[in-house]
C-alpha positions as a LaTeX table, in Angstrom:
\begin{tabular}{lrrr}
\hline
Residue & $x$ (\AA) & $y$ (\AA) & $z$ (\AA) \\
\hline
Unk1 & 91.03 & 170.70 & $-147.87$ \\
Unk2 & 90.54 & 167.24 & $-148.13$ \\
Unk3 & 90.04 & 165.31 & $-144.82$ \\
Unk4 & 91.21 & 161.91 & $-146.20$ \\
Unk5 & 94.43 & 160.96 & $-144.99$ \\
Unk6 & 95.21 & 157.68 & $-146.90$ \\
Unk7 & 93.68 & 156.58 & $-149.99$ \\
Unk8 & 94.72 & 153.19 & $-152.28$ \\
Unk9 & 93.26 & 152.76 & $-155.50$ \\
Unk10 & 93.70 & 149.38 & $-157.11$ \\
Unk11 & 96.47 & 148.58 & $-154.72$ \\
Unk12 & 97.41 & 144.95 & $-156.10$ \\
Unk13 & 100.50 & 142.52 & $-155.07$ \\
Unk14 & 101.59 & 139.41 & $-157.16$ \\
Unk15 & 104.00 & 136.66 & $-155.75$ \\
Unk16 & 104.78 & 135.27 & $-159.07$ \\
Unk17 & 101.62 & 133.41 & $-160.08$ \\
Unk18 & 100.21 & 134.08 & $-156.44$ \\
Unk19 & 97.63 & 137.11 & $-156.27$ \\
Unk20 & 98.18 & 138.05 & $-152.52$ \\
Unk21 & 96.33 & 141.21 & $-152.88$ \\
Unk22 & 93.85 & 142.37 & $-155.81$ \\
Unk23 & 92.54 & 145.78 & $-156.52$ \\
Unk24 & 92.54 & 147.06 & $-153.02$ \\
Unk25 & 90.53 & 150.62 & $-152.59$ \\
Unk26 & 90.56 & 151.84 & $-149.16$ \\
Unk27 & 89.92 & 155.71 & $-148.13$ \\
Unk28 & 90.85 & 156.46 & $-144.20$ \\
Unk29 & 89.77 & 159.92 & $-143.29$ \\
Unk30 & 91.73 & 162.23 & $-140.62$ \\
Unk31 & 90.78 & 160.78 & $-137.00$ \\
Unk32 & 89.05 & 157.80 & $-138.21$ \\
Unk33 & 89.92 & 154.54 & $-136.69$ \\
Unk34 & 89.43 & 151.30 & $-139.08$ \\
Unk35 & 89.97 & 147.40 & $-138.69$ \\
Unk36 & 91.44 & 145.35 & $-141.32$ \\
Unk37 & 90.06 & 141.77 & $-140.78$ \\
Unk38 & 90.41 & 138.25 & $-142.52$ \\
Unk39 & 91.71 & 134.82 & $-142.07$ \\
Unk40 & 95.09 & 133.96 & $-142.15$ \\
Unk41 & 96.54 & 134.45 & $-145.98$ \\
Unk42 & 93.35 & 136.77 & $-147.02$ \\
Unk43 & 95.76 & 139.73 & $-147.53$ \\
Unk44 & 95.62 & 141.76 & $-144.25$ \\
Unk45 & 99.65 & 141.97 & $-143.76$ \\
Unk46 & 100.15 & 142.14 & $-147.34$ \\
Unk47 & 98.19 & 145.11 & $-147.70$ \\
Unk48 & 100.00 & 146.77 & $-144.62$ \\
Unk49 & 103.31 & 145.96 & $-146.19$ \\
Unk50 & 102.47 & 147.79 & $-149.24$ \\
Unk51 & 101.53 & 151.04 & $-147.69$ \\
Unk52 & 104.28 & 151.36 & $-145.37$ \\
Unk53 & 107.10 & 150.64 & $-148.05$ \\
Unk54 & 108.04 & 146.97 & $-146.59$ \\
Unk55 & 107.39 & 145.78 & $-150.38$ \\
Unk56 & 106.61 & 147.29 & $-153.74$ \\
Unk57 & 103.45 & 147.12 & $-154.93$ \\
Unk58 & 102.67 & 145.27 & $-158.48$ \\
Unk59 & 100.08 & 147.96 & $-159.29$ \\
Unk60 & 98.03 & 150.35 & $-158.04$ \\
Unk61 & 98.47 & 153.96 & $-156.17$ \\
Unk62 & 98.71 & 155.31 & $-152.63$ \\
Unk63 & 98.06 & 158.60 & $-151.67$ \\
Unk64 & 98.89 & 159.80 & $-148.42$ \\
Unk65 & 98.11 & 163.02 & $-146.90$ \\
Unk66 & 97.20 & 164.31 & $-150.41$ \\
Unk67 & 100.17 & 163.16 & $-152.05$ \\
Unk68 & 100.90 & 160.41 & $-154.51$ \\
Unk69 & 103.70 & 158.10 & $-152.52$ \\
Unk70 & 105.92 & 155.35 & $-153.79$ \\
Unk71 & 108.07 & 154.72 & $-150.47$ \\
Unk72 & 111.37 & 152.81 & $-151.09$ \\
Unk73 & 111.22 & 151.26 & $-147.85$ \\
Unk74 & 109.94 & 151.68 & $-144.05$ \\
Unk75 & 111.97 & 154.62 & $-143.38$ \\
Unk76 & 110.52 & 156.64 & $-146.15$ \\
Unk77 & 107.14 & 155.69 & $-144.65$ \\
Unk78 & 108.24 & 156.74 & $-141.18$ \\
Unk79 & 109.68 & 160.03 & $-142.48$ \\
Unk80 & 106.31 & 160.84 & $-144.25$ \\
Unk81 & 104.34 & 160.41 & $-140.87$ \\
Unk82 & 103.19 & 156.66 & $-140.93$ \\
Unk83 & 104.37 & 155.00 & $-137.79$ \\
Unk84 & 103.85 & 151.01 & $-137.59$ \\
Unk85 & 103.67 & 148.63 & $-134.62$ \\
Unk86 & 104.48 & 145.12 & $-136.27$ \\
Unk87 & 104.02 & 142.03 & $-134.69$ \\
Unk88 & 107.57 & 141.46 & $-133.88$ \\
Unk89 & 107.76 & 145.08 & $-132.47$ \\
Unk90 & 111.51 & 145.71 & $-133.65$ \\
Unk91 & 112.56 & 146.18 & $-130.02$ \\
Unk92 & 116.32 & 145.85 & $-128.98$ \\
Unk93 & 116.38 & 143.87 & $-125.93$ \\
Unk94 & 119.36 & 145.17 & $-124.16$ \\
Unk95 & 118.56 & 148.73 & $-124.55$ \\
Unk96 & 116.22 & 150.66 & $-122.40$ \\
Unk97 & 113.07 & 152.81 & $-123.35$ \\
Unk98 & 114.47 & 155.81 & $-124.39$ \\
Unk99 & 117.07 & 154.09 & $-126.49$ \\
Unk100 & 114.53 & 151.90 & $-128.13$ \\
Unk101 & 112.04 & 154.68 & $-128.94$ \\
Unk102 & 114.99 & 156.68 & $-130.56$ \\
Unk103 & 116.56 & 153.74 & $-132.33$ \\
Unk104 & 117.81 & 155.11 & $-135.76$ \\
Unk105 & 116.69 & 158.51 & $-135.11$ \\
Unk106 & 118.58 & 159.51 & $-132.09$ \\
Unk107 & 118.90 & 163.23 & $-131.26$ \\
Unk108 & 122.38 & 165.03 & $-131.54$ \\
Unk109 & 123.73 & 167.47 & $-128.74$ \\
Unk110 & 127.26 & 167.96 & $-130.95$ \\
Unk111 & 127.72 & 166.76 & $-134.07$ \\
Unk112 & 131.26 & 166.04 & $-134.65$ \\
Unk113 & 130.92 & 163.54 & $-137.49$ \\
Unk114 & 131.60 & 159.92 & $-136.04$ \\
Unk115 & 132.16 & 161.10 & $-132.64$ \\
Unk116 & 129.01 & 162.98 & $-132.59$ \\
Unk117 & 127.52 & 163.43 & $-128.75$ \\
Unk118 & 123.95 & 162.30 & $-128.21$ \\
Unk119 & 121.54 & 164.16 & $-126.15$ \\
Unk120 & 120.48 & 161.65 & $-123.45$ \\
Unk121 & 118.52 & 164.40 & $-121.63$ \\
Unk122 & 116.35 & 165.64 & $-124.74$ \\
Unk123 & 115.32 & 161.87 & $-125.75$ \\
Unk124 & 114.48 & 160.87 & $-122.14$ \\
Unk125 & 112.30 & 164.20 & $-121.87$ \\
Unk126 & 110.70 & 163.37 & $-125.21$ \\
Unk127 & 110.18 & 159.66 & $-124.03$ \\
Unk128 & 108.32 & 160.56 & $-121.05$ \\
Unk129 & 106.19 & 163.14 & $-123.00$ \\
Unk130 & 105.58 & 160.17 & $-125.33$ \\
Unk131 & 104.29 & 157.92 & $-122.56$ \\
Unk132 & 102.30 & 160.59 & $-121.12$ \\
Unk133 & 100.45 & 161.00 & $-124.36$ \\
Unk134 & 99.61 & 157.52 & $-124.74$ \\
Unk135 & 98.77 & 156.98 & $-120.88$ \\
Unk136 & 101.57 & 154.44 & $-120.75$ \\
Unk137 & 103.02 & 153.79 & $-117.24$ \\
Unk138 & 106.51 & 152.28 & $-116.87$ \\
Unk139 & 108.04 & 152.65 & $-113.57$ \\
Unk140 & 111.64 & 152.73 & $-114.59$ \\
Unk141 & 112.48 & 153.65 & $-118.14$ \\
Unk142 & 115.86 & 153.02 & $-117.67$ \\
Unk143 & 114.99 & 149.09 & $-117.35$ \\
Unk144 & 116.22 & 147.40 & $-120.23$ \\
Unk145 & 113.41 & 145.90 & $-122.42$ \\
Unk146 & 114.41 & 142.20 & $-121.78$ \\
Unk147 & 113.25 & 142.74 & $-118.21$ \\
Unk148 & 109.77 & 143.87 & $-119.10$ \\
Unk149 & 106.57 & 141.68 & $-119.63$ \\
Unk150 & 105.02 & 141.15 & $-123.03$ \\
Unk151 & 102.30 & 144.12 & $-122.35$ \\
Unk152 & 105.28 & 146.73 & $-121.50$ \\
Unk153 & 107.38 & 145.89 & $-124.40$ \\
Unk154 & 103.98 & 146.51 & $-126.79$ \\
Unk155 & 103.09 & 149.87 & $-125.03$ \\
Unk156 & 106.85 & 150.83 & $-125.59$ \\
Unk157 & 106.30 & 150.08 & $-129.23$ \\
Unk158 & 102.92 & 152.11 & $-129.49$ \\
Unk159 & 104.60 & 154.90 & $-127.37$ \\
Unk160 & 107.28 & 155.09 & $-129.91$ \\
Unk161 & 104.61 & 155.82 & $-132.66$ \\
Unk162 & 103.22 & 158.62 & $-130.30$ \\
Unk163 & 106.48 & 160.23 & $-129.71$ \\
Unk164 & 107.25 & 161.21 & $-133.21$ \\
Unk165 & 103.71 & 162.87 & $-134.11$ \\
Unk166 & 102.72 & 160.50 & $-136.58$ \\
Unk167 & 100.16 & 161.35 & $-139.14$ \\
Unk168 & 98.83 & 157.58 & $-139.12$ \\
Unk169 & 99.44 & 154.81 & $-136.71$ \\
Unk170 & 99.05 & 151.02 & $-137.82$ \\
Unk171 & 98.89 & 148.40 & $-135.33$ \\
Unk172 & 99.43 & 144.67 & $-136.75$ \\
Unk173 & 97.71 & 142.21 & $-134.31$ \\
Unk174 & 99.11 & 144.41 & $-131.20$ \\
Unk175 & 97.17 & 142.15 & $-128.63$ \\
Unk176 & 97.71 & 138.73 & $-130.31$ \\
Unk177 & 100.29 & 137.43 & $-127.51$ \\
Unk178 & 99.05 & 139.53 & $-124.49$ \\
Unk179 & 96.95 & 138.37 & $-121.46$ \\
Unk180 & 93.69 & 139.96 & $-120.37$ \\
Unk181 & 94.96 & 143.20 & $-118.35$ \\
Unk182 & 97.96 & 143.69 & $-120.94$ \\
Unk183 & 95.23 & 143.51 & $-123.57$ \\
Unk184 & 93.18 & 146.07 & $-121.94$ \\
Unk185 & 96.12 & 148.52 & $-121.23$ \\
Unk186 & 96.82 & 148.46 & $-125.15$ \\
Unk187 & 93.05 & 149.04 & $-125.95$ \\
Unk188 & 92.89 & 152.13 & $-123.73$ \\
Unk189 & 96.02 & 153.32 & $-125.86$ \\
Unk190 & 94.13 & 153.07 & $-128.78$ \\
Unk191 & 91.22 & 155.03 & $-127.20$ \\
Unk192 & 93.41 & 157.70 & $-125.85$ \\
Unk193 & 94.75 & 158.16 & $-129.53$ \\
Unk194 & 91.15 & 158.23 & $-130.63$ \\
Unk195 & 90.38 & 161.06 & $-128.33$ \\
Unk196 & 93.37 & 162.91 & $-129.73$ \\
Unk197 & 92.02 & 162.66 & $-133.23$ \\
Unk198 & 94.57 & 160.64 & $-134.59$ \\
Unk199 & 93.75 & 158.31 & $-137.42$ \\
Unk200 & 94.52 & 154.57 & $-136.81$ \\
Unk201 & 94.64 & 151.33 & $-138.99$ \\
Unk202 & 94.15 & 147.92 & $-136.46$ \\
Unk203 & 94.92 & 144.50 & $-138.01$ \\
Unk204 & 92.94 & 142.17 & $-135.77$ \\
Unk205 & 91.51 & 138.82 & $-135.28$ \\
Unk206 & 89.45 & 139.63 & $-132.21$ \\
Unk207 & 85.97 & 140.37 & $-133.03$ \\
Unk208 & 85.39 & 141.72 & $-129.74$ \\
Unk209 & 87.96 & 144.23 & $-129.68$ \\
Unk210 & 87.14 & 145.50 & $-133.23$ \\
Unk211 & 83.51 & 146.07 & $-132.57$ \\
Unk212 & 84.72 & 147.80 & $-129.17$ \\
Unk213 & 87.21 & 150.20 & $-130.63$ \\
Unk214 & 86.97 & 151.20 & $-134.33$ \\
Unk215 & 84.56 & 152.98 & $-136.92$ \\
Unk216 & 84.58 & 151.02 & $-139.65$ \\
Unk217 & 85.53 & 147.44 & $-140.78$ \\
Unk218 & 87.35 & 146.37 & $-143.71$ \\
Unk219 & 87.35 & 142.47 & $-144.41$ \\
Unk220 & 89.72 & 140.76 & $-146.72$ \\
Unk221 & 89.36 & 137.38 & $-148.42$ \\
Unk222 & 91.51 & 135.61 & $-150.83$ \\
Unk223 & 93.17 & 138.95 & $-151.34$ \\
Unk224 & 90.21 & 140.91 & $-152.25$ \\
Unk225 & 88.10 & 143.31 & $-150.06$ \\
Unk226 & 84.85 & 141.39 & $-149.50$ \\
Unk227 & 83.43 & 143.94 & $-147.21$ \\
Unk228 & 83.50 & 147.71 & $-145.97$ \\
Unk229 & 81.14 & 148.44 & $-143.06$ \\
Unk230 & 80.46 & 150.86 & $-140.71$ \\
Unk231 & 80.80 & 149.64 & $-137.20$ \\
Unk232 & 77.35 & 150.44 & $-135.53$ \\
Unk233 & 78.60 & 149.05 & $-132.11$ \\
Unk234 & 81.64 & 151.55 & $-131.89$ \\
Unk235 & 82.05 & 152.82 & $-128.43$ \\
Unk236 & 79.62 & 150.09 & $-127.17$ \\
Unk237 & 79.53 & 146.67 & $-125.80$ \\
Unk238 & 78.76 & 144.07 & $-128.44$ \\
Unk239 & 75.40 & 141.93 & $-126.86$ \\
Unk240 & 76.59 & 138.67 & $-125.86$ \\
Unk241 & 80.25 & 139.55 & $-125.71$ \\
Unk242 & 81.41 & 141.19 & $-122.48$ \\
Unk243 & 84.23 & 143.84 & $-122.65$ \\
\hline
\end{tabular}
């Protein structure tokens, strides 16, 4: 049985005459963490949007968990087992933690058509399990998201991916707007996912973070992959750059 969880072949995206992504060939194995790096406009986010179904590719193949895929949208990708933490987080400010984690996939206690009753207890218990799995600590899960810090919001978005037993987690610049302590908390979550053998794609501009967290680094430039390198510093402090 193959250990490849995701493979892209000649993945390409054109916007009219603009070639945003050209011939991206990537292999991600189960349990592996890779970083996708590059300047703004290099093709990183375009690559993520293709494999998560946010946009439709111009050409190329995506094989996920051994099956060719053609996701019609993010919901298809999510149902297949790809959980994505986008920069926008996609959280509802007026809802609490369980309501945000189960937004769009609520547990039903009694199915009465338009008057179905939600199973709040089951969602609360699953939320606590997801938070424990990622070592996220939130004192009051009934607190509305708008009352939480940026780091807590990011942690809720990440815990949402763990709650549903994803086969692949994608994080798009998860610490770009966070302070030092909040960044450290998110990085510890990534390490926890690594210990649990869950594959991950990390989009990041932070060189220290990348060298510290991932197994392999893929670099995009002008829509093309220009480097695919094993990270010799994985799990170690990069010389000259403190943790």
